[in-house]
KELORO-190649 format. One record per residue (C-alpha): residue in one letter; chain; x, y, z. Coordinates in pm, 1 decimal. Example, Ala and Ser with C-alpha at 12.3 -4.5 7.8 and 13.67 -1.06 7.14 Angstrom:
// KELORO-190649
 type mol        x        y        z
    A   A   1230.0   -450.0    780.0
    S   A   1367.0   -106.0    714.0
//
This chain:
// KELORO-190649
 type mol        x        y        z
    M   A   -250.4  -3236.8   -561.6
    T   A   -104.5  -3438.9   -849.4
    R   A   -358.9  -3598.5  -1081.1
    T   A   -362.2  -3978.7  -1089.4
    R   A   -361.6  -4132.0  -1436.8
    H   A   -419.1  -4482.5  -1571.8
    N   A   -365.6  -4422.0  -1942.2
    W   A      9.5  -4382.0  -1987.4
    T   A    144.3  -4445.0  -2336.5
    L   A    484.7  -4577.9  -2434.2
    D   A    572.3  -4252.2  -2612.1
    E   A    498.1  -4051.2  -2297.2
    V   A    717.4  -4275.2  -2083.8
    K   A    995.7  -4262.3  -2344.0
    D   A    983.5  -3883.7  -2307.2
    L   A   1026.2  -3917.1  -1930.2
    F   A   1325.1  -4149.0  -1972.7
    A   A   1476.7  -3900.2  -2218.9
    L   A   1466.0  -3608.6  -1973.2
    P   A   1798.8  -3474.2  -1846.8
    F   A   1871.4  -3646.4  -1516.0
    I   A   1852.2  -3330.4  -1303.0
    E   A   1522.7  -3225.8  -1461.2
    L   A   1376.2  -3572.8  -1404.7
    L   A   1479.1  -3566.8  -1038.5
    F   A   1330.6  -3220.3   -994.3
    Q   A    994.6  -3330.1  -1135.9
    A   A    989.5  -3650.9   -932.3
    H   A   1089.0  -3481.0   -608.3
    S   A    831.0  -3206.3   -659.7
    I   A    556.9  -3469.0   -692.2
    H   A    693.2  -3663.9   -395.4
    R   A    691.7  -3349.5   -181.0
    Q   A    332.8  -3270.1   -280.3
    N   A    208.8  -3607.3   -155.7
    F   A    450.3  -3716.6    118.6
    N   A    672.5  -3563.3    379.8
    P   A   1015.0  -3619.8    217.4
    N   A   1189.9  -3640.5    554.6
    Y   A    990.7  -3945.8    665.6
    L   A   1093.0  -4298.6    574.9
    Q   A    873.7  -4598.5    651.3
    L   A   1062.3  -4904.9    776.6
    S   A    955.4  -5264.2    718.1
    T   A   1102.0  -5606.5    780.4
    L   A   1057.2  -5909.3    556.2
    L   A   1079.5  -6257.8    703.3
    S   A   1092.4  -6582.9    508.0
    I   A    844.7  -6801.0    698.3
    K   A    894.8  -7095.4    459.6
    T   A   1217.8  -7121.3    263.1
    G   A   1316.8  -7313.4    -50.5
    T   A   1178.5  -7595.3   -269.8
    C   A    944.6  -7359.2   -454.6
    P   A    801.4  -7523.8   -770.5
    E   A    832.7  -7200.3   -970.8
    D   A   1142.1  -7148.1  -1188.1
    C   A   1194.5  -6771.5  -1144.2
    G   A   1542.7  -6712.5  -1283.2
    Y   A   1644.6  -6467.1  -1012.5
    C   A   1526.8  -6662.7   -709.7
    P   A   1751.3  -6882.9   -491.5
    Q   A   1439.7  -7044.5   -341.2
    S   A   1336.7  -7214.5   -665.1
    G   A   1348.6  -7592.5   -649.5
    H   A   1467.0  -7586.5  -1012.5
    H   A   1804.8  -7430.2   -927.0
    K   A   1988.8  -7729.7   -781.8
    K   A   2328.6  -7559.1   -754.8
    V   A   2211.7  -7286.7   -515.4
    E   A   2335.9  -7322.0   -159.6
    L   A   2030.3  -7254.8     54.2
    K   A   1917.2  -7376.3    392.4
    K   A   1564.8  -7501.2    332.4
    Q   A   1303.5  -7452.8    602.1
    K   A    947.9  -7572.2    649.7
    L   A    676.7  -7330.2    759.5
    M   A    794.2  -7157.7   1078.4
    N   A    602.1  -7206.8   1398.3
    K   A    387.8  -6913.5   1500.0
    E   A    573.9  -6843.5   1824.2
    L   A    901.8  -6783.2   1642.1
    V   A    733.9  -6556.3   1386.9
    I   A    574.2  -6348.0   1662.1
    A   A    908.8  -6318.1   1840.1
    K   A   1062.0  -6191.7   1513.7
    A   A    777.3  -5942.0   1473.8
    K   A    826.4  -5805.9   1825.1
    A   A   1198.7  -5765.7   1758.5
    A   A   1123.0  -5585.4   1431.5
    K   A    896.3  -5339.0   1610.8
    Q   A   1165.1  -5270.4   1869.6
    Q   A   1407.4  -5190.3   1588.1
    G   A   1169.9  -4933.5   1441.7
    A   A    970.4  -5123.2   1179.4
    S   A    606.2  -5028.2   1139.8
    R   A    524.9  -5303.1    887.5
    F   A    601.3  -5674.2    917.5
    C   A    608.9  -5869.7    592.2
    M   A    604.1  -6249.4    568.9
    G   A    698.8  -6449.5    260.7
    A   A    656.4  -6818.8    186.5
    A   A    814.6  -7000.6   -109.2
    W   A    494.7  -7149.5   -248.8
    R   A    333.8  -7147.0   -591.5
    S   A      8.7  -7111.6   -398.6
    P   A    -79.5  -7196.4    -37.3
    T   A   -302.0  -7483.1     68.0
    D   A   -603.8  -7386.8    275.9
    Q   A   -442.1  -7556.7    575.0
    D   A   -119.3  -7359.0    539.9
    L   A   -317.2  -7040.4    482.8
    A   A   -503.9  -7094.1    809.8
    T   A   -168.7  -7106.4    991.4
    V   A    -53.3  -6786.8    820.5
    I   A   -382.2  -6616.7    906.7
    D   A   -315.9  -6689.0   1275.2
    M   A     24.2  -6523.0   1232.5
    V   A   -134.3  -6219.6   1066.3
    K   A   -380.2  -6173.6   1351.6
    E   A   -111.1  -6193.4   1618.0
    V   A    127.1  -5961.5   1434.1
    K   A   -151.8  -5705.2   1403.2
    A   A   -218.9  -5739.4   1775.8
    I   A    142.0  -5630.3   1837.3
    G   A     62.5  -5305.0   1657.4
    L   A    230.9  -5365.0   1322.3
    E   A     94.6  -5340.2    969.1
    T   A     93.0  -5677.9    798.8
    C   A    196.3  -5782.3    449.1
    I   A    232.3  -6134.2    311.7
    T   A    346.2  -6289.7    -14.1
    L   A    240.8  -6650.9    -66.6
    G   A    202.3  -6686.1   -442.3
    M   A   -127.0  -6724.5   -624.5
    L   A   -456.6  -6716.3   -432.8
    T   A   -815.4  -6820.8   -485.2
    K   A  -1113.7  -6591.8   -427.4
    P   A  -1209.9  -6762.2    -96.4
    Q   A   -850.5  -6729.2     23.0
    T   A   -838.8  -6355.6    -46.3
    E   A  -1169.2  -6315.8    134.1
    A   A  -1034.8  -6507.0    435.1
    L   A   -726.3  -6284.5    443.0
    K   A   -941.6  -5972.5    431.1
    E   A  -1154.1  -6102.3    717.4
    A   A   -834.4  -6166.4    916.7
    G   A   -740.4  -5800.0    877.1
    L   A   -444.2  -5836.3    640.8
    D   A   -322.2  -5490.5    536.8
    F   A   -116.7  -5565.2    222.0
    Y   A    -66.7  -5855.0    -16.7
    N   A    252.2  -5859.2   -223.4
    H   A    249.8  -6011.9   -569.4
    N   A    505.9  -5863.3   -808.6
    L   A    482.0  -5841.4  -1186.5
    D   A    864.7  -5853.5  -1192.2
    T   A    919.2  -5709.3  -1541.7
    S   A    744.9  -5629.7  -1868.1
    R   A    490.4  -5863.2  -2019.6
    E   A    722.9  -5920.9  -2315.5
    Y   A   1036.9  -6003.3  -2115.7
    Y   A    861.7  -6207.6  -1848.0
    P   A    882.2  -6549.2  -2028.2
    T   A   1261.2  -6508.8  -2042.0
    V   A   1269.3  -6505.2  -1661.7
    I   A    978.0  -6731.6  -1561.5
    T   A    803.3  -7016.5  -1744.5
    T   A    600.7  -7186.9  -1470.7
    R   A    348.4  -6906.8  -1417.5
    T   A    203.8  -6669.2  -1675.7
    Y   A    188.4  -6292.3  -1658.9
    Q   A   -189.9  -6312.2  -1672.6
    E   A   -196.0  -6539.7  -1368.7
    R   A    -11.6  -6269.9  -1176.9
    L   A   -262.3  -6008.8  -1291.0
    D   A   -550.5  -6239.1  -1196.2
    T   A   -417.8  -6273.1   -841.0
    L   A   -380.1  -5895.3   -814.2
    E   A   -740.0  -5853.5   -924.1
    L   A   -861.9  -6100.5   -659.8
    V   A   -663.9  -5919.0   -391.1
    R   A   -796.9  -5580.9   -499.1
    N   A  -1155.3  -5706.1   -520.4
    A   A  -1128.4  -5845.3   -167.5
    G   A  -1042.9  -5496.8    -40.8
    I   A   -680.1  -5569.1     53.4
    N   A   -410.8  -5312.9    -26.2
    V   A   -188.0  -5417.8   -314.9
    C   A    191.6  -5431.6   -297.1
    C   A    327.1  -5486.1   -647.3
    G   A    653.3  -5399.9   -817.0
    G   A    944.9  -5571.5   -983.9
    I   A   1316.6  -5623.1  -1032.4
    I   A   1559.4  -5412.1  -1232.8
    G   A   1876.9  -5567.1  -1372.8
    M   A   1761.3  -5905.3  -1505.0
    G   A   1889.6  -5838.7  -1856.0
    E   A   1581.1  -5646.6  -1962.8
    T   A   1601.9  -5350.8  -2201.4
    V   A   1519.4  -4992.2  -2110.7
    E   A   1196.9  -5033.8  -2307.8
    D   A   1109.0  -5335.1  -2092.5
    R   A   1145.0  -5111.2  -1787.9
    M   A    913.7  -4859.6  -1949.1
    K   A    652.5  -5123.6  -2026.7
    F   A    679.5  -5267.5  -1674.1
    L   A    601.9  -4925.4  -1525.2
    I   A    313.8  -4879.6  -1768.5
    E   A    163.8  -5214.0  -1657.7
    L   A    169.2  -5095.0  -1297.1
    A   A     50.5  -4740.5  -1359.8
    N   A   -231.6  -4845.8  -1593.7
    L   A   -386.1  -5091.6  -1348.5
    P   A   -745.1  -4987.2  -1256.6
    K   A   -602.9  -4862.8   -925.1
    H   A   -236.6  -4798.6   -855.4
    P   A    -73.9  -5034.0   -606.1
    E   A    -57.6  -4866.7   -267.4
    S   A    295.1  -5004.8   -234.8
    V   A    544.5  -5039.1   -521.8
    P   A    869.3  -5224.1   -437.5
    I   A   1151.8  -5159.1   -682.9
    N   A   1424.2  -5421.4   -642.0
    H   A   1779.4  -5413.5   -773.6
    L   A   1868.1  -5770.2   -875.0
    V   A   2077.3  -5948.1   -613.5
    S   A   2274.3  -6201.0   -818.4
    V   A   2286.4  -6541.2   -648.9
    E   A   2534.9  -6803.4   -764.4
    G   A   2355.2  -7106.6   -906.4
    T   A   2056.4  -6914.4  -1044.2
    P   A   2018.2  -6852.0  -1420.1
    L   A   2063.2  -6476.8  -1364.6
    A   A   2372.1  -6508.5  -1145.2
    H   A   2594.4  -6327.6  -1394.0
    S   A   2360.5  -6055.4  -1514.9
    K   A   2524.5  -5723.9  -1591.6
    P   A   2470.8  -5478.0  -1303.0
    V   A   2246.4  -5178.2  -1367.9
    E   A   2417.3  -4841.1  -1383.7
    P   A   2318.3  -4644.0  -1069.8
    L   A   2173.5  -4348.5  -1262.8
    N   A   1958.9  -4583.7  -1471.1
    F   A   1818.3  -4744.9  -1157.0
    I   A   1744.7  -4404.9  -1000.2
    R   A   1561.5  -4307.5  -1320.8
    V   A   1322.0  -4598.9  -1266.5
    I   A   1251.8  -4482.3   -910.6
    A   A   1188.9  -4126.7  -1029.4
    I   A    960.2  -4227.0  -1314.4
    A   A    765.2  -4464.2  -1090.5
    R   A    708.4  -4167.0   -859.6
    I   A    585.5  -3948.6  -1144.8
    M   A    355.1  -4214.8  -1288.0
    M   A    213.9  -4331.9   -952.8
    P   A    220.2  -4015.3   -742.7
    H   A     26.5  -4145.8   -442.0
    S   A    190.9  -4488.7   -410.1
    I   A    467.7  -4556.4   -160.1
    I   A    773.7  -4641.2   -369.5
    R   A    980.2  -4894.7   -177.6
    L   A   1356.9  -4916.0   -223.1
    S   A   1376.4  -5289.7   -172.0
    A   A   1633.2  -5561.9   -246.5
    G   A   1986.2  -5479.1   -354.8
    R   A   2064.5  -5190.2   -119.4
    L   A   2380.5  -5364.9     -2.5
    Q   A   2517.7  -5306.8   -353.3
    M   A   2431.8  -4935.2   -344.9
    S   A   2643.7  -4649.9   -216.9
    D   A   2497.1  -4414.8     41.9
    E   A   2485.8  -4147.6   -225.9
    M   A   2285.2  -4369.6   -459.9
    Q   A   2033.2  -4442.6   -186.9
    V   A   2000.8  -4072.4   -103.7
    L   A   1920.7  -3996.8   -467.3
    C   A   1659.3  -4273.9   -462.6
    F   A   1499.8  -4112.2   -156.1
    Y   A   1509.7  -3773.1   -326.7
    A   A   1355.0  -3922.5   -641.8
    G   A   1059.7  -4054.0   -443.2
    A   A   1145.0  -4374.0   -256.4
    G   A    971.1  -4351.4     81.3
    S   A   1035.2  -4690.2    239.6
    I   A   1309.9  -4946.7    296.6
    F   A   1344.7  -5291.6    449.5
    I   A   1565.8  -5327.4    754.3
    E   A   1724.9  -5649.0    891.8
    N   A   2036.4  -5811.6    747.2
    V   A   1847.2  -6077.3    548.9
    L   A   1573.7  -6007.7    296.9
    L   A   1401.7  -6344.1    244.4
    A   A   1712.2  -6533.2    125.1
    T   A   1946.2  -6251.9     16.8
    P   A   2168.9  -6016.6    218.9
    N   A   2058.4  -5670.5    330.3
    P   A   2241.7  -5395.9    523.2
    E   A   2275.9  -5435.3    899.5
    T   A   2003.1  -5246.4   1085.4
    V   A   2253.2  -5057.4   1299.2
    D   A   2424.8  -4931.6    983.3
    D   A   2092.6  -4826.3    832.3
    M   A   1991.3  -4636.7   1144.7
    G   A   2323.3  -4454.4   1159.2
    F   A   2290.9  -4363.3    792.0
    L   A   1933.1  -4238.7    828.8
    N   A   2017.9  -4042.1   1142.1
    A   A   2298.8  -3871.5    951.9
    L   A   2044.1  -3768.5    689.3
    G   A   1803.7  -3636.0    953.0
    M   A   1535.1  -3877.6    835.0
    E   A   1251.0  -3967.5   1066.4
    T   A   1156.5  -4332.2   1050.0
    S   A    787.3  -4359.6   1119.8
    S   A    496.3  -4421.6    885.9
    C   A    513.7  -4250.8    547.5
    L   A    279.2  -3969.9    646.3
    P   A    127.8  -3726.0    395.7
    S   A    280.0  -3381.0    419.8
//
């Protein structure tokens, strides 16, 4: 079994990035195969339960209230019945995890109580639950744990150094503080970031080091390819070369051998071959449904045809 480390150095990660591509993939796939069945892919859906008017100014996000030129249909917090109907549909399509996201800086206790009711009912359907609501207080994390929440998503997004270029309304330390509260409450952590926001290769290295050197690795690590949205500050960012993106997936697998690496936003921009290499490099989960919060995602029927052609089984990411 691969040893878990929390003391990665920048020089060590530079050496990983410098490996020949085939050698890097071999190392990553070997580690992936040791810890997971490589022919299983876990499917999730992600529903925006409250859309738009977020007070944060994240440069990539169409839901920010700061980006006035973005065309977005704003929506107040969904009623529980509609959310449960969406969860049942997701399960029928093959998802084993149902994720809910709300465009808040942080939820009020009243709004959190509504979301907690959703969590309980989604779990009763037989799905894992994950939510992303922004920053939390200690009592809120404890209430979510008591409700049975499985995962809380709160991404670091990028390196500590590049972060202020993308976001100014919330500090990097505030993100780390929320992660610590979630972890201390006993909830599984889902934490990753976005590649392609204009960051350097060294920023990508430092971002992975931040994740891998946390006291405990996130159980779930979403790696997103930036989906450029017209009207956001990052709308015209230069796309990431496919091999460079796959390198990030592979190195995340090496550095966090027991985490589920999630190939998240941006798959619509990827060729089938690029996605296959991401799976080979260690990605063990994708999101289905044609909308991912407020950005497009492949049609589920297309995904299922693609995965069937690969011979992938789409149940939980089971250890081999």
